[in-house]
N, C-alpha and C positions, 0 to 999 in steps of 0.2 A: 308799216310793221315795225315792231321794236324787238327785233331778235339779234342777239349779239353772240354767236358761237365762239367758243373758246379757241384759242390758238393751239391748245394741246390737242394731241390725237384723240379721236372719238372712234369708239367702237361702232362700226356700221354692221348692223345685223340684217339679214334678209328678212323679208315678211314671213316666211315659212318659220325660220328660227325664232323670230319675235313671238309668233303665236305659241310655239312650243314652249318657250321659256315661261310664258304666263302660267302654264299649268304644270311645268315640270315639278315633280316631286310632290303634286298636290292631289287631293282626291277628286280625280275627274270622273269618278261616279257621279251620277246626276243628283248631287245634293248641294245645299246651300247652307253651310253650317253657321254662319254668323253675318256680321255686317258686310255687305257686298260679296259674299261667297267666300271662297278660299283665299285667305290672307288679303282681303279687301280689294281683290283685283276687278270685281265686277263682271267677270267673264264666267260662262258656263260652256261646256262641251255639248250641251243639249242641241237637238235638231228638230226640225218640223215645227217651229213655233208659229203661231197665227200672226198674220199682218193686220187683220181686221178682227175686232172683238169688242164685247161690251155685255151689258145685262141680258141682252136678247140674242147674242151671236157668239158662237164658240165659247160659251160658258160651261164649265164643267161643274162648278158649284159655287154657291155664295153663302157666307155666314155673317151673322151679326157680330160686331166686336165693339167693346167700349173704346173711346177715343184714346189714342196714344201715338207717339211719334216714332217708336221703334219699328224696325223693319222686320219682316218674317225671317226666322231661322228654320231650316228644314232639314231633318235627317231622320232615318229610321222609321219613316211612315208617319211622322209628326210634323206639325207646323206650330211653331211657338212664336208668341207675341207677348209684349207686356203693355200695361195701361195703368192709368191712375183714376180712380173713380171714388167719389165720396170720401177722400182722404186714405183710401186703401190703395196699397201697392199690389198689383195683380200680375200674375203670370198665368197664361192661358195655352192650352194645348188643343190642337184640332187634328182629327185624322186627315191625312193628306189626300186619301183617295175619295173619301166622302164628304168632307168638309164638316163632319159632325164634331161639335165641341165635346171633348173627352174629359177635360177638367179645367178648373180655374181654382187658383190658390191665392189667398190675400195674406199680407203682413201689415202690421201697423207701422206707419212711419215713425221713426224715432224722434224727429223733431220737424215741425213744419217750417219749411225755408222760404224766404223771401226771393221769388224767382221772377224773371221777366215774362210778359204774358205770352211770348211766342216760344216758351219752352215748358218743360215739366219734368217730373222725377223719373219719367219712363222714356226718356230720350235715347239712352244706350240700348243697342239691339242685343237681345240675348245671344248666347252662342251654345251650340250642342254638338255632341259627338254621336248622336243617335241612341245613346244609353242614359244620358243625363242632360240636363239643361242648366245653364248658369245665367243669372240675371243680375244686373247692377241698377241700383236705384239712388238717386241723389239724397234722398231722405232716409236712407237706411243703410245701404252697403250691398254686399253680395248675399245671395241665397241660391241653393242648388236643389233641384228636384230630380227624381227619376222619371222615367216615362209614364209611370202610373200616377204621378203627382204626389208621391210621398216625398217629404223634405228630407234631404240627405244631410245638409249642414247649413249653417248661416254664419256670416262674418260681418258684424256691425262695423261701419267705417264713418268717419266724419265726426261731427258736422262739418260740412264744406263751405268755404266762403268763395262761391263762384256764382254771381248774380244771374248768369246766363245758363247756369246748370252744368253739372258733370255730364258731358256729352260723349266722351270716348267710350266706345263699346269694349267689353272684355275680349281678349284674344286667346284662343285655346290652341296649344301646341304640345302634343304629346300629354305628359302628366302635369303640365304647368298651365295655369291661367294667369295671363298678364293683364294688369289693371292700371291704367294711367289716371291720375287725379291731379290735374293742374288747376290752380286756383290763385286767389289774390295773395296768399301766403302759405307757406308749408306745402308746397306741391310735391308729389312723389310719384314713383313708379314702383309696382310691387309685383311679386310673383307668388302665387297661391297653389298649394297642393290640391289637385282636383278631387282626390278621394276623400280628403279630410277637411278641407277648407282651412288648413293650417298655412300661415304666412311663412314662406320660404326665405324671402328677403324683401327688404324695402330700401330703395334708393331715393334719398331726398334730392329734390331738384332745385337747389339753391338759385334765386334770382330768375326762375322760370315762372311767369305769372299766367294768368288765364289763357287757355287755349282749349280746343274742342275737337281734336283729331283723334282718330283711332290708330294705334301703332301698326307697324308691319314687322314681320319676322323675316331674317335673312340667314340662309338662302331660301328657306321655305319651312312650312309647318311640320314636315317630317323630320327635319333635323335642324332645328333653329340654333344658330350660333350667336345672333345679335337680334336685340329688340330695337328697333328704330323709331324714334319719336320726332315728329314735326311739331315742335313747340313755338312759343312766342319768342321770335328773334333768333332761335337756335334749333338746329337739327343735332339730336344727341343719339349715339349708339351705345347700348348696353350689353354686356355679356349675358347671354340668356340664363346660364346656369348660376352665376353669382351676383348679377346686378352691377358689376363694376362698370364704371364709365370707360368706354373703349376709345371713342373719339367724338369730337364735337365740331360743328360748323356754325359760325355766326352770320348775322346780317341776311336773313332770309324772310323778312316780313314779320309783322306782329299779330298776335291773337288769331291764328289761323283756325278755320273751321273745316276747310276741305282736306280730307285725309290724303296721306301720300300714296303713290303707286309705285311699283317697280317694274323695270324691264331688264332682265339679266342683272348686270352689276350697276345699273344706273337707277337712282331714286329721283322721283319727281315730286317736288313740294310746291304748294301754291298758297299765297297770302296776298291780300291787298295792302295798299298803303291807306291807313284809315285817315290820314291828314294830307292827302295828295296836294291839296291846294293851300295847305298851311294850317296850323293849329291856332285856333282863336286865343288871343291873349285874355287872361282872366279879367283884367280891368274892363274889358269890352263886354264880357259876359255879365259882370256886376252892373255895368250901366244899363244893360237891357233887361235884367231880371231881378236885381236886389232891391225889392220893394222897401225894406226897412232901413236900408243903408248901413248895415252892420258889417259889411265887407265879407260876408259869407252868403251862401245860397242854402236856404231851408226848403222843406217840402212845400211850405206855404208860398214861398217866393216863386216857385217854378209850377205851381199848380195849373194843369191845362196846357203846359208847354212841353216841348220835345224833351227838355231835360229831365222832366218828372218821369218819363218812361224808362229812363236809364239811371235814375238816381242811385239805386244800389250798386251800380258799378262805378259811377263817377265819384262817389263817396268812398274813395279807395281804402281809407283806413277803417271803414265800417263804423264810425262813430260821429255822432253830432251832425254838422252841416257839411256841405261841400266847401272846402277851404282852398286857398291858393296852392297849398301844399299838395292837397288831393289832386287839383287840376294839373299841377306841373308834373306830378308822378305819373298820371295817366297819359299826359302829353308826350313824356320822355318814352314811354312804351310804344305809342302809336306811330310816331314819327320815324320813318325808316330810311336808312341808306340804300337799301336794296329791297326789291319785293317783286311780286308777279309770279309766273311760273318759273321755277329754277331746276334745272337738271343737275344732279350731283352724282359724280362717280364714287361708288363705294369703294373705299381703299382695301387692298390686300392687307393681311395682317401687319401691323406695325406701320402702315402708311397713313397718309392724310387724305381726307376727302377733297374733292376737286369740283368747283363749279364749272360746267360745261357750256351752258347757254341760259339766257333768260328771255322772257317774252312778257310784255305788259299790256296787251290790248284786250279789253273785255274779259278780264280775269274774274272767275266767279268768287263770290264770297262764301257761299255755303256748299253747293254741290261739289262733290269729289270728282276728279278727272277720271278718264277711262283711256286705257291703251288697248286696241283691238285690232288684230290683223295689220300690224305695222302703222296705225294711225292713233294719234293722240287727240282725244275729243275733250272739250270742256264746254259747259253751258252756263250762261248768265242771262236771267230774265228773257229767256226765249231765243237769245242769240247763241247759235252753235258755231264754235271755231275749231278747226281741225289743223294739227300741227304734224310735221315729220319729227318723230321722237328723237332722232339721233342728232339733228341740227337745230331744231326750233323753228324751221322754215314754216310759214303759213301756207296750208294747202287750200283752205277754202273757209269762208265765213258766210252764214246765212241766218235768216230769221224763221223761227217756227210760226206756225199760224196763231195769231192772237197776241204773241209776244208776252205770254203770262209769266208770272214769277215762278221760278223753278227752286224748290228746296230739296227735292229728291236727287239722288246722284244717277247719272246714266249707267245703264248695264248692257251687256251684249251677249249674244249667241246666234248660231245659225244664219250668220251673214248679216244679222240685223242689230241695230242699237235702239233701245227703248228709253224714252225720257217722259217721266211724269211731271205734271204741272200742278200749281195750287189751284187752278181752276177745274181740276179733275180730268184733264185730257192726258192721253198718252200718245205721244208721237212716235212712230216706228220709222226708223231710217235704214235705207240700204247702205251698209257699211262701205267705207271706201274713201280714198283721197278726195274724190268728187261725189260725196255722199248726196243722196237725195231723200226727200220725204216720201215714203210709200203710203202712209195712212196716218190720220189723226182720229184717235178713238175716244169718244166722250163717256165718262162714267158718271158725271153729274155730281160728284162729291169731292171735296178737297183731297189732294194726295200730298201728305207731308213725308210719308215714309218711302224709302227706296224699294222698288219691287224686287223680287227674287225670281230666280230661274231653277226648276228642278224637274226632273223626270220628263223632259221635253215640254214642260208647260210653264206659263207665266203666272206668278202669284203676285197680287196687287192688293195693298191695304190702303183704303181710303179712310176718311174720318169715321165712318160707321160700318164699313163692310170689309170683309176679307174675301177675296175673289180668287178662283183658279180658272185660268182660261187656256184652252188648247184646241188644236185642229180637231173638229169633231165630225163624225159621219152620222148621217141620218137618212133613213130611207127616203128617196125621192129628192134629196138635196145634194148637190155636189159639194166639193171641198170648200170650206169657208162659209157654208150655209148655216142657217139658224139651228140651234140644238134643240129647241123645243122645250116643253115643259118638264121632260124627265130630269134634266140637268138642274133645274132650279129646286127640285125637291131634295133636301139635304140627305145624303146617303144613296143617292141614285145618279151617279155621274154618267154622262153620255160616253159610250165606248169610243175611243179613238182608234184610228187605223195604226 
């Protein structure tokens, strides 16, 4: 274990208080308004969720969806997702009770972007207040629709220079929409008026390069005082009303994808060291790949090699070939003095943030962590690690069945933790310090998107389907029995108890 608790006093919260703080001031009504629910916590107050489910078990409905990596956002009887199909940027709405597709709207991308094959323009999850939905696309910017699909406003942004795509989901708090755009240059955080799409403020993020996290607001969405961003090498807190930088903390890992979570006045950020075993010197790279001996790496030099798959990022100035200057710039950003899971005390007004502890074993690159009922969970390629959130002490580490890659983030409710894998399985854990796997449910289709929980049910988006699972009742079948053909017909969900 690589845990190093700070010598400073640590606020020790009871499990009950920890759970309360996760939802304090939030909409604990059973909705899931954006990425990982309320304020990115990944926790729902729903109960009665199924342990076993699939296309033929505890299925309320299923619907076909075009492929996209955004997660479902649920409120006001609607389920919203985004997608990219045939160059069109799409927002879709489904009836949450029946699964019927209510509408889909398309906008033309303003400029086709060069993006890595594992991302697309619809990676950000839309956010909704039940009256409107707000979607962010890498190749366009922001667009808002009402629940009937009528466009309310649009705000073009970009073009962006982020080879792995703008991935931060918009955050809705009151009358403001917060949007983070971290990229190779000219990164910024902005606030937008939700009613008009008018830009309220824009804060440049000088020296902040590519990152892919969704901000959190503090102390909560009902009364946001700060917008906190886990960026590359820095955590920054901005005044929610003005955008003014309030405090900053350095040396926290580079290019994070895992979004931060909060517990009371403690923030948890997570990033790996991209060059843990050292950054390869450029001359060695030239020796291996420079076919024409010109001291640079062209696309022809690296064709079919690992470098080709990341050329748009390694070519950091966006021009010509990969040069020694490009390589050194990326290397300076990737090599870190500190990294891993880092717990940070959010300061009182006028104070300074404080690192409390760090942990460096099996730290995930993509999935965001989860704090639920006093336990911190993280998942890396099928390995689940749980920590005590006030000290960083390891509680348990274990492997899921199959050890598949995990891109979706864990979520929790009803004493259970749900983890979707790229292989199309969802593991259901009994939550706790000594967590156990209750079931592994196969959906037979890749899961890129983080599932959602609302109204006592689980919503899952796979590559080609959108599912709603719930504990169903059927004549002659006990709890957890098959739901039969009724639920498979769109518009005829099986009644739950």
